[in-house]
Phi, psi and omega in degrees: 000132175271179187287339186274347178279132170279131176250126183280128179273316179239142171261166182303330176295336184280342182290124176280312182198163176232149176219104186278158181298327181298325174293324180290329176289327176290324177282352179090009177280324180240151177250128180273113180300334181300346182284333187231355174256125177296128177284141175270150178291349180277350180139172185288147179292140192296318176276129182247324186229148165230137175296149182289328180300313181296318180299329177293355177276028180113015187254352175258144168284171181294344175268011174068027167264156174293136174273102191296319178300312179296321174302315179305316177297310178306312176302314175298314174300322180291323179302318183295318174296320177301318184293344178280355178293129175301143185296339182255021183245167182233010183211147175208152171230162182186179182249136172237166178253117179294166179302337178283351183096352181273158186269146179217130174281139176238157172243151173225111185233152179285134178259191185291347177273359186068018174254182185241152168247137179261133187206165166285163181296330185283348182270345193284000000 
């Protein structure tokens, strides 16, 4: 087989189950940023989801609504981490500052939509 031929590693019959990000949103594990981030006519925003475990670190108000100023800060910090990702990679990690002032390692990984999910290391 030459390098230009694609080889299928798994066939559809090999799959036991699938779990899509949209299902994780419905189950409460992911927060869909498309609900709060205005989309540009130039295309979709690169970050699509944030895990609710990460949001529990100071991004919810006491009435369980999203704290928009804190979320905006999380998105800005996540984008700074994301921009350190090599162009040919699908994953990056870095450190952000939580609303409490403590430091937190985050992972940013590409999801099935070719956009990215921001998460805690234990959510990976």
